[in-house]
N, C-alpha and C positions, 0 to 999 in steps of 0.2 A: 691529777689534779691541774695536769697541763693543755688539756684538753680545752682550744679556746671559748666555747660559751660557759665551761666550769670555771676557766681560770678568773674570767672577768667578774665573778661572784667573789671571789677568793676565800673559798670555805677553808676553813682549818680541818686537821683531819681528827679532831675529837668531833666535828659536825656531820664528819662524812658517816663515821661510825654510827652517831644518832641517828641520821635519816636511814640507816641499814636495818639497824636493829628496831626501830621504833616507828616505822613504815606503817601504813593502819593495816594495808595486804601485805605485807610483807615480801617485797614486789623485788626485794635487792639479795644476795647472799654474795658474803665477804670471806676468804680462806687465805690462809701463807701463800705466798707465790716461793713455790719451792725453787725456783733460778736464782731467786736473792735472799732467800730466807730459807737455808736449805736444812734448819734445826726446826723450820713450822713453829717458830715461835711465838706464840698469838698474845703476849704481852708486848710485844714490839709496837712503838709506833713512827717507827718509818715508814713513809705512805709507800715506797715502793716495794718493800716487803710483802705488801698484799695484793690480792686479786679481786676484782669486784664484777659482777653481772648481774644482768634481770633474770629472774627465775623464769618467766617465760615472755611471751609476746615479740620473740624474735622474729627478724625478717630475712636476717641473714643465716645462710648452712649452717647448722651446728651438728655436732657429735651427740646425738640423744643418748645412746650407751654410754658414755662418758659423762651426762650431766644431769641422767634423770634417772628413777626407778622405775625398773619393768613393775605392770601391773598384771600379775599371772594368776591362773588357778590352779589350785592344790595340786602337786603331783599326782594325787588321784585318781582326777578327773583329765588330764593327760594321754595322749599317746593308746594305750589301750585299756586305757582304766575306765571303766564304766561309772566313776563318780561314787560307786557304794560303799563304802569303807576305804579300806587302803590305808596308804602314805597320806594324809591330809598335811604333809609339810609343803610347803611353796620351793620353787627354784633359787639358788643362791642372789642373793641380793634383790630377788624381787617382795612387793608388797601385795596384799590380797586385794581382788576385788571390791570397792565401795561398795556399799547395800546400796546407795543412792549415786547416782550420775546424771547429771543435769546442764545441758543447753540454754542458756538466755539467751533470748534472741524477740524481735518485734514485729508485731502486725505487718509491716512494711516489707521486710523481708521472706513471707513466708510463703508466698506464691512462688518465689524463685525459688525457696527449697524445695517444695515440691518439683518445679521445670526440671530440676537439675539433678532432682534422684536423691537428694539427701545433704547432711551436711560438709562443706569444704573450707580449707584453711582461709579462702580468700586473702591472700597476698601474704599471711603467715607463714612459719612452719607448721604450726598446728592449728587444729580445731580444740577451743579452749572451754573445758566443760567444770562445772560444779558437785562436791558431793554434797551440797544442802542448798537453802537460799540464803540469799545476803542478811537475812534477821537471823539464821543461826548462827552468830558469832560465840553463843556460847555451848555448842557444841562444835566450836573449831573450826567451823569454815568461815573464812576470812577472803577470798578471794575466787576467781572463775567466774564471775557474772556480775554484769553492772545491778545495780538496786533497782532501776527502773524498767528492767526485763517487762516486755509485755507478755511473754509467751515461754513455756516450759517445756522443754524437749526432754523426756526422760529416756535415756539410751540403756537397751542393753546390753552392756558390755561383756559380761559372762558367754551371753548367745553367740557373740560375734568371737568370743574365744572358742566355746566349743565348735562352730564351724568350720572353723580353721577358714577364715575368709581373706589372713593376711594382715587383718587391722592389728597395728600394736599399738596398746597403750602405754601412758607413761605415769608418774606423778611426778609434780615438782617440790623442791623444799618448800614451798608454803602452802601445798594440800589442792593445788590445782591438777585436775585431770587433762594430760594432753594427747592429741592423737593426729599423726600424719595422714589417716583415711588409710582406705585399700591400693590397689595398684592404682586404681584412677584418682586418688587424693579426695576420695568418697566418705563418709560414712553413710551408708545405705539404708533407705527409708522402712524397710524391713527390721531395723534393729531400733526402730524408735516403738520405746515400750507405751510412752501414752505421750500426746501433747495438750496441752491446757493453759487457756488464758488465766492471768491473773489482774488483767485491766478489762473495764469497761461490760463486763459480764459475761465474757467469752467464756463458754465451757470448752469441753473437749471435742477437739480435731480429731485425733487418730490413735488409737488404739491396738494394743500387740500388731502392729506392722499394718494395720489397716485404716485408711479412711472413715473417718465416724460423721464428720460433718464442714463445712465450709465454714471462711470468716463470713459471720453476719455481715448484710447489706446495712451501711449506713454506719458503719464503726468510722471513726475518727484514727486517718493513719497517716504516722510522723515517720520519717528519717531521724533518728536521735544524733546530736550532736557529734561529731566526732567521726560518722560510719555514714558520711553522704557519699564519700568514693565508691566504698563497698556496696550501697545500696542501690548505686547507678540511677542518682536524681534525689532531689531534695526537698522538704518543705513537708506542709502537711498536707489536710486535705479528705474527704472521706469515699468510701470504699462502695461506689454506688454500681448500680448495673450496667455492665459493658466495660466499667474501667478498669475493675479489678486492683489488686493491693499492688502497691509500689514493691520493687525487687530491692 
């Protein structure tokens, strides 16, 4: 509460709690501070007794293993297991691979994704992915993708774990799937199960790790608000012959 930009708003502790608990995307987590609240008293109204953090979107280095739950295959599908029967349990503290994992992006960035060989964190610690579409709130999907995403990249997390790619996957407290990528900081194209448009009639561009089609000529390409730095340029335009898409 003493951070200058926040202090100028003069928020009360109850208002802070309300913002944490009622954030539409559950962006924040709060827990007792063991240094000042050794009994971990969750009824304390003393601000110094609490720690608050963002669930994801960090740009400073953090220890994922202490803040996030690892996503893992059942033990029967690891090591010398062949995935047929055996022990179906997960490693301690892990959560299972979600049935659906999607990265939402924009037509403007698709050429750069292809050129780089896959998805990168782009200045953040992690690539962010969702376990469903933004409209799937009734199924518990509250974060992980912008509502105006134009392109859906379905990622085969299970395949990346089976292959021993070195990619580690995590689940945040608000259900966002996160990964730092492989040793090169990349989620490679070979793990793109499907890439499909959700705007301007764009269909399937990629399937089972292979290119199916290019972005159609003449579609309107825009760099969304807040993404101009990551996209390497701004503004709209149309993808015409010889111009390509903005990255």
